[in-house]
C-alpha positions in Angstrom: 60.8 89.6 102.7 61.6 87.6 105.5 59.6 84.6 106.9 56.7 86.6 108.9 56.7 89.5 106.3 56.2 86.4 103.4 53.4 84.6 106.0 51.6 87.8 106.4 51.3 89.3 102.8 50.2 85.7 101.9 47.4 85.8 104.4 46.5 89.2 103.3 46.2 88.1 100.1 44.1 85.0 100.6 42.1 87.2 102.9 41.3 89.8 99.9 40.5 87.3 97.3 38.3 85.5 99.8 36.7 88.9 100.1 36.3 89.5 96.4 34.6 86.0 96.0 32.5 85.3 98.8 32.0 88.6 100.7 28.4 89.9 101.3 26.8 86.7 99.6 25.4 85.5 103.2 26.4 86.5 107.0 28.2 83.5 107.3 30.8 84.9 105.0 30.7 88.1 107.3 31.8 86.4 110.5 34.5 84.3 108.5 36.2 87.8 107.0 36.2 89.3 110.4 37.6 86.2 112.4 40.2 86.1 109.5 41.1 89.7 109.8 41.8 89.1 113.5 44.0 86.4 112.5 45.9 88.5 110.1 46.3 91.4 112.9 47.6 88.7 115.4 50.2 87.6 112.6 50.8 91.3 112.0 51.7 91.6 115.8 53.9 88.4 116.0 55.9 89.8 112.6 56.5 92.8 114.6 57.7 91.5 117.8 60.0 88.4 116.4 61.0 90.5 113.4 60.7 94.6 114.4 58.3 97.2 113.0 59.5 98.6 110.2 57.3 101.4 107.9 57.6 99.3 104.7 54.9 97.1 106.3 52.6 99.3 106.9 50.2 98.6 104.0 50.2 95.0 105.0 49.6 95.9 108.6 46.6 97.7 107.4 44.8 95.4 105.3 44.0 93.1 108.0 42.2 96.5 109.4 40.6 97.0 106.6 39.1 94.3 105.6 38.4 93.3 109.4 37.1 96.8 109.8 34.5 96.3 106.9 33.3 93.0 107.8 32.4 94.4 111.4 30.4 97.5 109.7 28.5 95.1 107.4 28.0 92.5 110.0 26.3 94.9 112.4 24.2 96.4 109.2 23.0 92.9 108.5 22.2 92.5 112.2 20.4 95.8 112.1 18.4 94.9 108.8 16.7 92.2 111.0 14.9 95.0 112.8 14.4 97.1 109.2 14.0 94.7 106.8 14.0 97.3 103.7 18.3 97.6 104.7 20.0 95.1 103.5 23.7 96.0 102.6 25.0 92.2 102.3 22.6 91.6 99.5 23.4 95.4 98.0 27.1 94.5 98.2 26.4 91.2 96.9 24.7 92.8 94.0 27.4 95.2 93.3 27.8 96.1 89.7 30.4 94.5 87.6 31.9 97.8 87.0 32.2 98.6 90.7 33.4 94.8 91.2 36.1 95.7 88.8 37.2 98.9 90.3 37.4 97.2 93.9 39.3 94.3 92.2 41.5 96.8 90.8 42.0 98.5 94.0 42.6 95.6 95.9 45.6 94.4 93.2 47.1 97.9 93.1 47.2 97.3 97.5 48.5 94.0 97.2 51.1 95.1 94.7 52.2 98.0 97.0 52.4 95.9 100.0 54.8 93.4 98.4 56.7 96.0 96.7 58.1 98.2 99.5 59.4 95.3 101.4 61.0 93.9 98.4 62.4 96.7 97.1 63.7 97.9 100.3 64.9 94.9 102.0 66.1 93.4 105.2 68.4 91.2 103.5 70.7 88.7 104.3 74.0 87.6 103.6 75.7 84.9 102.1 76.7 81.6 104.3 80.1 81.5 105.0 82.1 79.1 103.1 84.9 78.8 105.6 85.3 76.4 108.1 85.3 78.9 110.8 82.5 80.7 112.5 83.2 84.5 113.3 83.8 86.6 116.0 84.2 90.7 115.8 85.2 93.5 118.3 85.5 96.9 118.5 88.1 99.3 120.0 88.9 103.1 119.9 92.5 103.9 118.9 94.1 107.3 120.1 97.3 108.5 118.3 99.2 110.9 120.6 101.7 112.0 118.2 99.2 113.1 115.9 96.8 116.0 115.9 93.6 115.9 114.3 93.6 117.9 111.2 89.9 118.4 110.4 89.5 120.3 113.9 90.9 123.2 115.4 91.5 122.1 118.7 95.5 121.6 118.9 95.1 118.9 122.0 92.3 116.9 119.4 94.6 113.9 118.8 93.8 111.8 116.0 91.2 109.1 117.2 90.6 106.0 115.2 87.6 103.4 115.5 88.7 100.1 114.7 86.2 97.0 114.3 87.9 93.3 113.9 86.6 90.0 112.7 88.0 86.5 113.0 87.7 83.0 113.5 85.7 82.3 116.4 85.1 79.3 118.8 82.0 78.0 118.5 79.3 78.8 121.8 81.4 81.6 122.7 80.4 85.3 122.7 77.9 88.0 124.0 75.4 87.6 121.2 75.2 89.0 117.6 76.4 91.8 116.6 74.6 94.8 114.8 75.4 95.1 111.4 76.2 98.9 112.0 76.9 100.6 115.0 74.9 103.8 116.0 73.3 103.4 112.4 71.0 106.4 112.9 74.4 108.6 113.0 75.9 106.6 110.2 72.7 107.2 107.9 72.6 110.8 108.6 76.6 110.9 107.4 75.6 108.7 104.2 72.4 111.2 103.0 75.5 113.9 103.2 77.6 111.8 101.1 75.2 110.1 98.6 71.8 111.8 99.4 69.7 108.9 100.5 67.5 109.9 103.2 67.9 107.9 106.2 63.9 107.0 105.9 64.9 104.6 102.7 67.6 102.9 105.2 66.3 102.2 108.3 65.6 98.7 108.0 68.9 98.2 108.0 68.7 97.9 111.6 67.4 94.6 111.4 69.7 93.3 108.9 71.8 90.2 110.6 75.4 89.2 109.8 77.0 86.2 110.7 79.3 87.9 113.6 79.2 87.1 117.3 80.1 90.0 119.3 83.5 89.3 121.4 83.8 85.7 120.9 86.6 83.6 121.8 89.3 83.4 119.1 89.1 79.8 117.7 92.2 77.3 118.8 92.5 75.4 115.8 95.9 77.4 115.2 98.6 78.8 117.3 98.4 82.1 115.3 96.5 83.7 112.5 97.7 86.0 109.9 96.5 89.7 109.8 94.5 91.7 106.8 93.7 95.5 107.4 90.6 97.0 105.6 90.2 100.3 104.6 87.1 102.3 103.3 86.5 104.8 100.8 85.9 108.3 101.4 82.5 108.4 102.9 82.4 104.9 103.5 82.4 103.2 106.9 84.0 100.1 108.4 81.4 97.6 107.9 80.5 98.7 104.0 82.1 95.3 103.1 80.8 93.1 105.3 80.1 90.3 103.0 84.0 90.0 102.5 85.7 90.8 106.3 83.4 88.1 107.5 84.2 85.7 104.6 87.9 86.0 104.8 87.5 85.9 108.6 85.8 82.3 108.3 88.8 81.6 106.2 91.3 82.3 109.0 92.1 85.5 109.0 92.0 88.2 111.4 90.2 91.3 109.6 90.8 94.9 111.2 88.6 97.4 109.5 89.4 100.8 110.0 87.3 104.3 110.2 89.2 107.3 108.7 87.8 109.8 111.3 86.0 112.9 109.4 86.3 111.0 106.0 84.0 108.0 107.0 80.1 108.4 107.1 80.4 109.2 111.0 82.5 107.6 113.6 80.9 107.3 116.8 83.2 107.7 120.0 82.5 107.3 123.9 83.0 111.0 124.3 82.0 112.5 120.9 81.2 112.0 117.0 83.1 112.7 114.0 80.6 113.5 111.2 81.7 113.4 107.5 83.4 116.7 106.6 83.2 116.7 102.8 86.0 118.6 100.9 86.0 119.5 97.6 89.3 118.2 96.3 90.3 116.8 92.6 93.1 115.5 91.1 96.2 113.8 92.2 98.0 116.8 93.5 95.1 117.5 95.6 94.3 114.3 97.4 98.5 113.8 97.6 97.9 114.9 101.9 94.8 113.2 102.5 96.3 110.0 101.1 99.4 110.7 103.1 97.0 111.0 106.7 95.3 107.5 105.6 98.7 105.6 105.6 99.7 107.1 108.7 96.4 106.0 109.9 97.1 102.3 108.5 100.6 102.1 110.1 99.5 103.8 113.3 96.3 100.6 113.5 99.4 98.1 112.6 101.3 99.1 115.4 98.2 99.0 117.7 97.5 95.6 116.3 101.4 94.5 117.4 100.3 95.8 121.0 97.6 93.8 121.5 99.2 90.9 120.0 101.7 91.3 123.4 98.7 92.4 125.6 94.9 92.4 124.4 93.0 94.0 127.6 89.9 92.0 125.9 92.1 88.7 126.5 91.2 87.5 122.5 94.4 88.5 120.6 97.2 88.4 122.9 99.9 86.4 121.1 97.5 84.6 118.4 98.5 87.0 115.7 101.1 86.1 113.0 102.7 89.5 112.2 104.8 88.0 109.8 101.8 87.5 107.9 100.3 90.9 107.1 98.3 91.9 104.1 96.2 95.0 103.5 92.9 95.8 101.2 90.4 98.3 100.6 87.5 100.1 98.3 88.3 103.2 96.0 90.7 105.9 98.4 91.0 102.9 100.8 92.2 100.5 98.2 94.8 103.2 96.9 95.6 103.4 100.5 96.3 99.5 100.4 98.5 99.9 97.9 100.6 102.7 98.9 101.3 100.8 102.2 102.9 98.1 99.8 105.7 101.2 99.6 105.4 102.8 102.9 105.1 99.9 105.4 107.5 96.7 104.8 105.1 94.7 107.2 102.7 94.7 104.6 103.4 91.7 102.3 100.4 92.2 99.6 97.9 94.5 98.8 94.6 94.4 97.1 92.8 97.5 95.6 89.3 97.3 94.3 88.4 100.0 92.1 90.9 103.0 93.4 92.1 105.3 91.4 95.8 105.1 92.6 96.2 108.4 94.4 99.3 109.0 96.5 102.6 108.6 95.4 103.4 108.0 91.8 103.7 104.1 91.4 107.4 103.4 90.6 108.2 102.0 87.0 109.0 98.5 88.0 105.5 98.4 89.9 104.9 97.9 94.0 107.7 95.5 94.1 105.6 93.4 96.4 102.4 91.6 94.9 99.7 93.2 94.0 95.9 93.0 92.9 93.8 95.9 90.8 90.1 94.8 91.0 88.6 97.3 88.3 84.7 97.7 87.5 84.3 97.6 83.6 82.2 100.8 84.1 85.1 102.9 85.9 87.8 102.2 83.3 85.7 102.0 80.0 86.7 104.8 77.9 83.2 105.5 76.1 81.3 105.7 80.0 84.3 108.5 80.5 82.9 110.0 77.3 79.4 109.8 78.3 79.8 111.3 81.7 82.0 114.1 80.8 79.8 117.1 80.3 77.7 116.1 83.2 80.6 116.0 85.4 82.2 119.3 84.3 78.9 121.0 84.6 78.9 119.6 88.4 82.3 120.7 89.0 83.4 123.7 86.5 86.6 121.4 86.1 87.6 121.8 82.3 87.4 118.9 79.7 91.5 119.0 79.8 91.7 118.7 83.2 89.3 115.3 83.2 91.6 114.7 80.1 94.7 114.9 82.1 93.4 112.9 85.2 92.5 110.0 83.0 95.6 109.7 81.2 97.4 109.8 84.6 95.0 107.3 86.0 95.6 104.5 82.9 99.4 105.2 83.1 99.6 104.8 87.1 97.3 101.3 86.6 99.5 100.6 83.9 102.5 101.0 85.8 101.3 99.0 88.9 100.9 96.1 86.5 104.7 95.3 86.3 106.2 92.7 88.3 103.9 90.2 90.4 100.7 92.0 89.4 97.4 90.9 88.8 94.5 92.8 86.8 90.9 91.8 87.3 88.1 93.3 85.5 84.5 92.4 86.4 82.0 92.8 83.6 79.0 95.1 84.0 80.5 96.4 87.3 80.7 99.4 88.6 82.3 101.5 91.3 79.8 100.5 94.2 79.5 96.8 93.3 83.0 96.2 95.6 80.5 96.6 98.5 77.4 95.9 100.4 75.6 98.8 99.0 73.5 96.9 96.1 72.0 94.6 98.7 70.2 97.7 100.2 67.9 97.6 97.1 67.3 95.5 94.0 66.8 99.0 92.3 70.4 100.3 92.8 72.9 97.3 90.6 73.6 98.1 87.1 72.2 96.0 84.8 74.2 92.7 84.2 76.2 92.8 87.7 74.1 90.8 89.9 75.1 91.9 93.5 75.6 88.5 95.4 77.2 86.7 92.3 79.9 89.9 92.0 80.5 89.3 95.8 80.9 85.6 95.4 83.4 86.2 92.7 85.2 89.1 94.7 85.4 86.8 97.9 87.0 83.8 95.9 89.7 86.1 94.3 90.3 87.7 97.4 90.8 84.3 99.3 92.7 83.5 96.7 95.0 86.0 96.5 95.8 86.4 100.0 96.0 82.8 100.6 99.0 82.7 98.1 101.0 85.7 99.0 100.3 86.2 103.0 99.6 82.7 103.9 102.1 81.3 101.6 100.1 78.7 99.9 101.9 78.2 96.3 99.6 75.6 95.2 97.0 78.2 94.7 96.6 79.6 90.8 94.7 83.0 90.8 94.4 82.0 87.1 92.4 79.0 87.8 89.9 80.9 90.3 89.4 83.5 87.5 88.7 81.3 84.9 85.8 79.7 87.0 84.3 82.8 87.8 81.4 84.5 85.6 82.3 87.9 84.4 85.7 88.0 85.2 88.5 88.3 83.1 92.2 88.8 83.9 94.2 89.9 81.3 
């Protein structure tokens, strides 16, 4: 919980304990209860004004109203009893039977638990402190590829449009103010509901999550030029899904360009229209081949546009400040597979990091990719027993046969093995699953798999990501990935 949320909960707890202990014993306690409830109400208003209202706090907001209302009621009854001596509600309350007191205490205990549980289980979380020397700036842009039609629509005049967000090392004290975590959050949540069936009501508090970035800050002048990294989200994901990682890399001296792949992202909001997620029932390597080519073309086009921005950025942020000889790419899931494909498709990409992505696209060459490559795997994603346990449910929901899944498993394993040839690294994260490589498990402590603490996972991912790109994009030969991995918990590098 946030500062004022915690303060309000503590005040309500003290207020309720005081009421159970002293309420009704004498008239003075009624006055104290009323004014304490009023103070709690004032703190509720301060919390709503400074931190923002959210429905998870309704029980906490209601506490002051309930206790204050009861105190006011009994205070009036006590005043009324002066003229009617036979009516003494305060004494009647004080004389409450032991059973009633226990029931009251139990109900209050449930109330206290609920008022703490809701904001704690659906928190307004914060991101870990950045470890790099730079503050982070960010800016967004819309790119239109007039050479390509949009395959997700029927309008031949509709060209492929991509929204990108750029994170970069910033000059302190510049920019227009804090950037939002997720722009156009209600629309993105609508897309996520379609993808993962989580009602937007449960994630509305994300509007209060504050990343480290400052909007449209000036690029740091500490270096003449900065290396560039592309980031590609997973299918049904969105460009901000790895904010924990893109901001950390930017703080360590990289310009990171996140791509929203239109109609495959949860939602992309352009100035003139919105590209909502269009789910497709695809399965198998052949079925995803066309999708892989589309995303690779997206990444190549974005890289072309970044080169043009380096020549002339109309915002005046990036012009002549990018080292286009030092380019890498990373991604999650299908975006990770896209990063791997870019090693084959674009000579500008010097190294790629794939976070738990099945290697869709062109088959991996026998000798590997021929460039530095890192594959991060979640234990539960490559564990044969976990695959067996989920097989019956997968067949029932998809209608596909066991043979189909067995062939897919064998081909996935074969591609991973071939990708490990040459200057390649394979890293396994114990207890982790597919979504452990994103911000997702910060959304609620109920979500992460047992043993895979999100913040610990994020720290390990950031350390390995930074070390990998420092060595193979920045060219720091003193970096030892093996030593970095050895110092991280629940991480193995065979």
